[in-house]
N, C-alpha and C positions, 0 to 999 in steps of 0.2 A: 652615692656621692658622685656628682658629675666631675669629669676630668677634662682638661683642655685637649682639643684635637690638634692635629698637625696644622690644620688651616689657621687656627688661632695663633699658634706659635709663629707661623710664617708671617701673618699679618702684624704681629707684635714687632717682629724684626724689621719689617718693611716700613711700618707706620710709626711705631713707638719710638724707635731710635732717632729718626729725623725730628720728631717733636721735641724730645729731650735736648737734641742738639740746638734747636731753635730757641729753647729757653735760655741758653747761654749767650745768645746774641743780643746786644743792647738795642739794635735797630728794630727788632721784631716786637710788636705789642704783646706784653705778657698775658693780658686778659684774653686776647684772641687765641693764643696757643693753649692756655688752660681750658678755655671753653670747648675747643675742638677735642681735647683729650677727654674731658668729662662726657661729652656727647658720645664719643666712641665707647667709653667705658660703660655708659648706660645701655647702649645697644648690645654690647657683649653680655652684660648682666641680665638684661631682659630675655636674651636668648637661652640662658642657662636652664630655666625650668622645662623648656621644651625637650631637653635630652631625656630626663626621667619620665616625662609625660608620654613620650613615644613608646615606652616599654611597659607602662603601668597596666595597660589593658590587654597585653599579650597573654594568650593561653596556648598550651602545648598539648597535642594529642600524639601519643606513641603507644605501640602495642606493649602489653604487659610481659609477654613471653615471645621470644624468637628462638626457633629451633634450627640448627644448622649442623654441619659436619666438619670435623677437623681438617684444616688445610683448604677449605673451600671459601670462596667469597660469598658474602650475603649482604642483604640490604636492610637498613634500618629506616622504615617509613616514618617521616616526620611531618606533622601538620601543625602549622602555626596559625592561630586565629587572631587576626589583627583587628581588634575591636576599635571601631571608629576610623579605621585605616589611618591612624596617626603616624605609624612608623612607615617610612619609605624604603629604607635600606637598613639591614641589620647584619651583624656577624654572630654566628652561633658557634660556641666552643663545646666540645664533647670530651670530657676526661675519660680516656679509654684505659681499661686494665692492661697489664703487660701481656696478657694472653690473647688480646685482640688488637689487631693492627689496622691502620687506615691510612690511605694516601693523604687525606686532609684531616687535620685535627681541628681546623677552624674553617667554617663555611661562610663565604661572603654571599649574601642573598639579597637580591632586589625584589621587594614584595610587589604584588599586583595592586593597582590603583582602582580596580573595578570589582574586587571581591575580597571579603574579609578572610576567607580561607585560602591558605597557601600551602601547597604540598611539595615535598621533595623526597628523595631517597639518598641515604648516606651509605656509600659502598665501603664495607669493612671486610676483614679477613680474620678467620678464626685460626689462631696459631696452636693452641693447646685445647685438649678436651676438658670438660668440667662445666660448672655453673658459675656464671659471672654476672655481676649486677652493676648497672649504671644508674646512679641515684640523682643526678642533677644535670641540667644544661645551663650554660652561661650565655647570656645575650648582651650584645652591645648595640645600642642605637645612637643616632645622631640627631642633634637639634635642628630646628628649621633653617637657621643660617649656616649651620655646619661648624659652629665654634666650640661646641661641647659634645662630649660623648657620655651617654648614660649606660650604666651596667647593672645587670640584674641576674640573679640566679633563680631558676625555677626548678622546684623539686619534681622529679619524675622517678619512676621505678620500672626499669627494663631489665628483665632477666634473660640472659642469653645462654641457652643450653647447647653446648657443643658436644655432639656425639662422635664416637669413633667412626671413621670412614671405612666401610666394608666393600667398596666397589671393586677393589682389586681382587679380594678373595672371592667375591661372588662371580666375577668373570672367570676365575680359575675353575670354580665349581659350577659353572653354568649348566651343565647337563643335569645336575641335581635340581636346580631351582627353576629351570624352564623345561617343562615336559612337552616338547613339540609332538604333535600327532595324537594327543589325547583331549583336544578341545571338544567340549560337548559331551564327554563321557563321564558319567558319575560312577566312581569306583567305590565299592564297599569292600574293604580289606578284611579278610579273615585270617588271623595270624595263628598258625600252629593249631594245637589242640587245647591250649589253655593250661593254666597251672592250678586253678581253683577247682577242687573236687566238688562234683555236684551230686551224683548218685551212682548206684549199681544197677545193672540190668542183666537179664539172661543173655548168654552168648548168642550172637546171630552170625550166620555164614558171611564171611567177608571181613570180620573183625580181625585185626592184627594180633599176633602173639604178644606184642608189647602192651596191648590194652587189656589183656586177660588178667584178672585179679586172682592170682594162683592161691593165695592163702584162703580167700573166700571160697574159691572153687573146691579146695580140700574139705572145708567145713560143710559146705552144702552138698557136695558130691555131684555137682553139675557145673558146667562152665559159667563163670560170671565175668562180665566186662565192666571196667571202670569208665565212667563218663565225667568229662570236665566241662566247666563253663568256657564258652568261646571268648577269647580275648580280642577285642576290637581296637583297643588302644593300650599302649604301654607307657610307663613312666621313665623319664630320663632326667637325672639330676647332674648338675655340674657344681663342684666345690672349688671355689677360687681362693687361692692363698694370697693374702695381701700383707704378709709379714715382711720382715727386713730382707729376706732373700729375694723377694719380688721387686725390690728397689734396684737390683743390679742393672746397670746400663748395658744395653745391647752393643755388640761390637760394631755394628753398622746399622744404618737406618733401614728399616724393613719397608719395602714398597717404593713408591715413587712420589717425590714431593709434588710434582705437578698434578698427580691424581689425588693428593691429600691423604695418601695412605702412608703415614709415617709413625712407626712405633719406636719409642726411645728406651723403654724399660721392659723388663719381663712382664710386669703387671699389665701393661698396655697390650702386650701380645696375648696374655691370658684373656683379657676382656674381649679382644677381637675373636678369639677362638670360641668363647662362650656364646657370643652373639650369633656367630655363624652357625654354631651347633643348634641354637634355638630355632633359627630359620630352617635348618635341615629337619629337625624334629617336627616342626610345623608342616613341612612338606610331606613327611611320612605319617601324618595324622597321629603323632604321639603327643603325650603331655610332658611339658618341660618345667623343671624346677631349678632353684638356685640356692646355694649356700655360700656365704662369704665368711671367712674365718682368718684369724691371726692367732693371738694368744687366747682368744675366746671366739665363740661363734657369734658374729655380728648380725647377720641377717639370714633368715630362712624363709624362702618363698615357696610354698607348696606347689606341686606340679599342677599345671593348668594349660590351657590352649587358647588360641584366638589372638587377634591383633591387640586387644586391650591388655592381655596378660603379657605379651611380648613387650609392650610399652612400659609396663611396670618393671620388668627385668632390666630393660635398657636404662630406665631412670635410676635404678640402683647402681648399675655398673659404671655409667659415664662419669660419676663424681667420685669414684673409688680411688683412694690414695693409699700407697704402701706405708706401713707404720714400722717404726724402729723397735720391733719386738720379735721374739722367736715364736714360731707356730706351736700350738698345743694340740697335737694330734689326738691325744686321749680325750680331750673335751669334744673334739669334732666327732669322733666315733661314738661317744656316748650320746650326743645330740642326734646323730643319724639313727642310732638304735631306738631312741625314744620317739622320734617323729616319723620315721619312714617305716611303716608297718607292711606295706605292700612291696613285693619283690620288684626291684627297679634296677636300671643301669646307672651306676654311679661313676662319673669321670672326675678325677681329682687332679687339678692343675696346681702343681707345687714344685718345689726344688729340693731334692734329696741329696744335694752335693756335699753336705757335711755328714760325716759318719754317725754322729750322735743323733742327728735328725732322722737319718735313714733307719737307725736302730729303733728309735721311738715309733716310727711309722710301722715298721715290720711287727713290732710287739703288739700294737693295738689294732691293726687292720683286720685281724681274725674276728673281731666283734661284729663286723659288718659283712665280711666276705662269705660267711656261711649263708646269709639270707639274700644278698644282692650280688649282682655282677659288677665287680670293681675293676676299673681301668685307671691307671695313673700315667700322667704325661708330665714330662719335665723338659726344659730347654737345656740341651747339652752344650758343652764348651769345646771348642776345637782343640784345646790343649789336652783334653781328657781323651786319650786314645792309646793304642799299643805303641810301645817305644820305637819299634822299627817296622816299617812297611816296605813294600816293593820299591826299590830304587832310592830309598831315603839315605841321605848322607848327613853326617854331623859335622858342622863347620868348626865349632869351638867347644870349650868346656861348659860354658853357660848354657848352650843349647842342649848339651848332653844331660846336664842336671835338670833342665826344664822338662826334657822328654821322660826322664826317670820319674819325676814327680807326676807327670801325666799318666804314666803307666801304673803307678800305685793308685791313683784316683780311679783309673779305669778298672783296676782289679776290684776295688771296693764297690764300684757300680755294678760289675758283673755278679758279685756276691749278693748284693741287694736284690738284683733281678732274680737270682736263683732262689733266695729265701721267699720272695714274694710269690714266685711261681708255685712253690710248695703250698702256699696258702690260697691258691686260686686267683691270684692278682697278677695282672699283666702290666709291666712297667715299660713305657716307651720313652726313649731319649731322642727328641727330635731336634733338627736344626732350626735356626730362627726362621728360615724361609718356609719350612715345611710343617710347622706346628699345627696350623689351622687345618691343612689338608689331612694330616695324620689323625687328628681328633675326629674329623668327620668320617674318615675311612674306617677307623676302628669301630665307630658307632654303627656304620652300615654293615660291617662284618658280623657284629653281634646280632643285628637284625636278621641277616641272611641265615645265620646258624640257629636262630630262634633260641637263644640262650636266656632271654629274659623270662 
């Protein structure tokens, strides 16, 4: 339905009011004034269909998927096909989700008069990670004389995939990702002696004592050596906890807003750590897998390698949201035992800050720690620490009670670490800033010691 433009409203004020004023004067011929008014009304009425006609043949071309990173500006390419070049000037409105910001919500666009195809780029900013859809564009065109505005909504489907920005972490871990001095060298890594038994053979001079199969030697009465299959790749799994504890807000923004590296919750920090570890495993020629769990195991991606496999993991993680449920560690460990048959490194990103959660984790982790190398990482809180340190002073009673509570929680954490160590599981409590670096560092230590 066409609507009057500002031009028509101004003309009505400038011309219409004087005409009605003349109608009240006896000296002015009534027929002449009415005739002028009718002629002007006919001109305005004849101009009305042009407003809708200018938009009727418009077509829109937009990409179906746009990929960007959180905190970074990106462009939405927009092509308008002006069929018959009926539209001269249009306004385009784009309803943006709250997670996407733009300097302009309405674009005033003068179309070309020598080509039906008109292209432009809409500059936007991704504020939050996730998948967001824009389903329609609103157009406003003007009639030939400019008295009427036509409006039309055109259905489009644009999915904007906003991934976490890892630029800050990659710059910190640059020596791992950029191996200068090895360009043109094809490396074939031979890791340790392997874990899969292959066969027995007679002892040969030079075999180490640790390779001698003493039980078989006693039976055969001559030295026998064990041989193992050579491991060229190893499996690394990350289990990401997306339960209620992962919804905890971080005390400060991690990273730099101008770099787009901003994490607001524990879960976002876990996601960054998992993605960086996937890149590290790729650099080490290992196979990387993912588990996502809360009160149940939501996703299990078997270990794999390559760019396509990394994209699959990234697509699972970037839309992950924390849920208001408690984690079920028993279900997690049962699923790991059923699905992960080959010995692997398992890194669990979770929060054991509540005693009953820590107790549940300690009781169930033995199911997997016998077969796999298990590392657990959690984000520590600055309040959880010994009550008194060097040079600390207590200002008032509230601070004293706060420190006492922190001491009790710190004692519980130390007890959890002790119990896990007895089960062969290493628990690391990292600061918000060092979590990603600690995860990668622990992974490289396991690689160096050949524990997998």
